[in-house]
N, C-alpha and C positions, 0 to 999 in steps of 0.2 A: 435956503441953504444952497450955496454954490456947489458946482461940480467938484471943486478942489476940497471943499469941506466934507462933502459926502465920501470922497476917496479916503480922506484921513480917518473918518469915522469907521469906515469898513476895514481899514488897516489895523486899527487898535485892537479889535477883537482877535484878529489873527495873531498879533504879537502876544497878547495876553494868553491866548491858547498855548502858544509855544512855551511861554514862561511856566505855565501850569504843568505842561508835559515834562519840562526840564526838571522842575522840582519834584514832580511825582517819581520820575525815573531816579533822581538823586536820592530821594527818600527810600525807595525800594532798595537801591544799591547799598546805602548806608545801613539800612535795616538788615539786609542780608549779611553785610560785613559784621555788624554787631552781633547778629545771631551766631555767625560762625565763630567769632572770638569768644562769645559766651560759652559755647560748647568747647572750644579750645581750653578754656580755663576750668570749667566745672564738670565736664563729662568725665566718667571713669576712664583712666588712661593706663593703668597698670594691669597687665595681663595675668600675672601670677605672683605669688609671694617671692621676693628676691632680696638677698642680702647684698647691699652695696657697700663696699669698703673703699673709703677715700683716704689715700695716703697723705702724709704731711705736706708733700710738695706737689700734690695734684692740683690742676687748675680746671676751669670749666670745660675746656676741650677734652681733658682726660675723663671727666664725668660723662660728658655727652657721648664720647666714643665707646665708653664702657656700656652704657645703656643701649646704644645702637647695636653694638656687637652682640650683646646678650639677647637682643630682641625682646626686651622687657615691656616696652611701651607700644600701645596701639598707634600713637601718633607722636613721633619724635619731634616733628616740627612744632607741635603745640608746646612741648617741653621747652624748646628753645625760645619761642615767642614769649611765654609767660616768664621764663627766667630773665630775659632781657628787660621786660617791663618791671620786674621786681628787683632788678640790679643784682641778681644772684651771681653772675660771672665775677663780680668784684667781692663776693662774700662767701667763697667756697671754704667750708670748714671740714677738716679731717674727721673721720669717725666711722662707726659701723651703723648703717641705717637699714632697717627692715622695711622694705616697700611692700605694702599689703595689697592683695588683689582688689581691683576696682577703686583704688585710691585715685582721686582726681589730680589733674596736673597742678592745680592751685595748692592742694594739700601737700603734694610731693615737694614742690618748690619751697613752700613755707617751712617744711620739715628740714630740708637740706640747708636752707638759708639761715635758719635759727640755730643749726648745729644740734638739733634735738635727736641725738643718736640713741640707739637701743642697746641696753646692756647684754652681755653674754653670760651664760651660766658657766662659771669657772669651777671645775670639779677636780680635786686631787685626793687620792686615797691610795692605800697600799704603797706608801712611800717609805723607803728605808733610809736613804742617805740624801744629803742636800742636793747632790747632782741629779737625783731622780726628781726631786721637787722642781728644780730649775727647768729641767727638760719638759715636765708636764705643764707647768704654768706658762712657759713661753709660747705654748701653742694657742693660748687664749688672748694674750695681750701683746702690746707693742714691744715690751721689754724682752730682750733675748736672754738665753740661759746664762750667758756670761755676766750680764748686768745683774741678774737675780742672784747669782752666786756671790757677787761682790757685796751683797747685803750682809753676808756672814763674815765679812772681813772689816766691817765698819765698827771698830772697837768702841768709839765714842757713843755712837747711837745704841749699840748693844748694851752698854753700861747704863746709859740714861734710861733705858726701858727696864732695867732691873735684872738683866741676865748677864751671863758670861759666854765665852766662845762655845762651851759645850752645851749649856742649857738653852741657848737662843733658839734651838730647834723646837723647843716645846711651845714657842709662841705661834707656830704655824700649825693650826689645828685642821686636820683633813675634814673637808665638808664641801658643800656646793655654795658658791657665793656669786651674787649678781654683781658684775663689775664691768666697767667700760673698756672696750678694746684699746683705747688710746692710753691706758694706764701704763706709766713707766715703772721702773723697779722700785724707786723710792716711794712712790704712791702705793704700790702693792705692799711694801713693808709696813707703811702707816696703816693701811687697811687691815692687815693681819693683826697688828697690835691692838687696833680698835675692837676687832672681833674677839681677840683673846680676853680683853678687859670685859667685854659683854658676856662671854662664855663663863668666866669665873665670877658668877653672881654670888650673892651672900649665902644662898643655900649651899652651893658647892664649897665655898670657902669654909663654912661652918663644919661641914662634914670632914674636910681635910684637917681642920684644926682639931677636931675630935680624935683623929687618927694620929695626931702629933706630927703631921706632915704638911709641908708647904704645897701650894699648887704645882710648882715645878717638880717637887719630889713625887707627887701623885702621878704626874705625866711620865716621869722616868720609870716608875713602877709599872704604869699602864703599858709602856712600850715593851717591857719584859713579858707581861701577862699576854699581850696580844701576839707576841712572837712565839709564845709557848703553845698556844692553842688556836686553831682556826674554827673551833666550835663555839658559837656564841652562847650556847646554854652551859658552857663550862667556864666562861670567863670569871664569874664571881667566885666560883670555888677555887680556881687557881689564884685569884687575887687574895682570897682568904688565907691560902697556904703561905704566900710570901709575906703577908702581914704578920702571920704567926712567927715566921722566921725573924723578921725585923724586930718584933717585940721581945723575942727570946735571945736576940743577939747571935743568931745562927747564920752563918754565911748562906746567901741565897742559893748558891750552886745552880745557877740557871744556865742550861746549855746554850740558849740563844746569845747570851753575853759572850760566850766563848767563840761562837761563830763570828760575832761582830769584831771581837778582838783579833781573831785570825784573819778576818776579811774574806771569809768564804761562807756564804749563806746556803750553799748547796750541800754542806756536810750533813750526812744522815746518821753518822756515827762519830761520837766524840771519844777519842782515845787519850791515853795518858800524856802523849807529847803535846796535845792541844791544851791540856789542863795546866801545863807548866809555862805557858806563855806569860811573859812579864808585861802586864797591862792593867791599868786601873779598872778596866772593864772585865777583868777576870774575877768573877764572883765566887770562884772556888778558893782563890787566894785571899781575897779582900772581903771583909765583913761590911754589911750595909749596902746602900745603893751605889751604883757606878756614878761617875761625875756628870753623865748626860744620858739622854734617851738612846736606845739602840735602833729606833725607828721613829716615825712620826705617828704617835698613837692616835687612834680614832676616838671619836666621841663616846662610842659604846664601850671601848676599853677603859677610858678615863672614868666613866660613870660606873663601870663594873668594880673598879678599885674603890671608888667612893661609897659604893653599896655592896662591899665584899660580903661573901658568905661567912658566917661565924661557925667555925668548927675546930677540931683539934688536929687536923692533918698538917704534917710538916714535911712529908715526902711525896713525890709523885714520879711516875715513870710512864712512858708511852705504852699503850696497850699492845700486846703481842699480835693482835689481829690487824694492825696498821690502819685502824679505823680513824685515827686522828684524835681519839679520846685517850684519857689517862687513867691509870690505876693510882689511887691515893692511899697513903698509909700514915698511921700515927706513930709507929715504931720502926726502928732501923731493921729489925728482923723481918717485919712485913715487907718493907721496902726492898730488902735484898732478895726476897722470893719473887717479887714483881719484876725486879731488874733482871734476874736470872731468866725468867720466861721471855723477856724482851730480847735479851742477848741471844738466846737460843733461836728465836724467830729470825733475827738478823743473820745469824750463821746459816740457818736453813735456806734463807733466800740469797745467800752469798753477798750480803751487804757489808762491806768491810770499811767503807769510808763515807 
């Protein structure tokens, strides 16, 4: 072997050594990078439970800035990297998203990209008029109170669902419903109609039929019963009293209907001038049920009417101890004595209106 050949042979091992070192370093670098990106993707990245609201016109920058400002994530860079890899910036969907503690970046981006939003518990109760309903509901969904109020002006839809302008309120049954934050007014109305149909199952319909009342009439009566007493253990007795009056064709003479007709629910004392008001809701002047409910009756009030207490009472008067309970009577003479005690208590406490 010549000197030149020996030199070449000695050079090759050196070159091979450098190649091995190069690939070893590259492997370590790539491995380290892969390890880092793996953790970017699958490590827990959400610090604490957080509700992220994405508006209709929000883009990726809006979402990114919201998360950064709220300091929700351990690693905001990881969120951006995974989002880019999954093309989330081009697929931002509005909604209400609950980010759970220790959720990974991958799970977070998948949730947002798919639009898998979380429902909100919409609750409305103790509602008297449609404006109250609109105000309460608009706090939970996209639709504002004006849009919800407009549901009560849609004559065609109201008619198609079997109601009229006065009875449409009975379709909105107070309860807690799981609903998406992105729900608009029309979707809310559709949901309430579906819930109404579900509520009035065959068992409830059969009980109403046995009373010779429609579901709407039961709800109207329930609104009066609920307005008469705040005592849940008295609902069925009050319901029974009004059922007796209806069956005997006696005017209901329910003071809450007078308050509704006058438009003043704060009245504590009904006097003669109130009883003279010209209104279809004046149950002192008109026999039978008023044309619509005087509040949005609760499930408990509706069921109290359907399961009313059977008795012979036809008169009731608030107890003179202002406990919220009532004295019940079968005869006018008994009722007059109860009423006299209550009026005396009002006078003693200087309650004149």
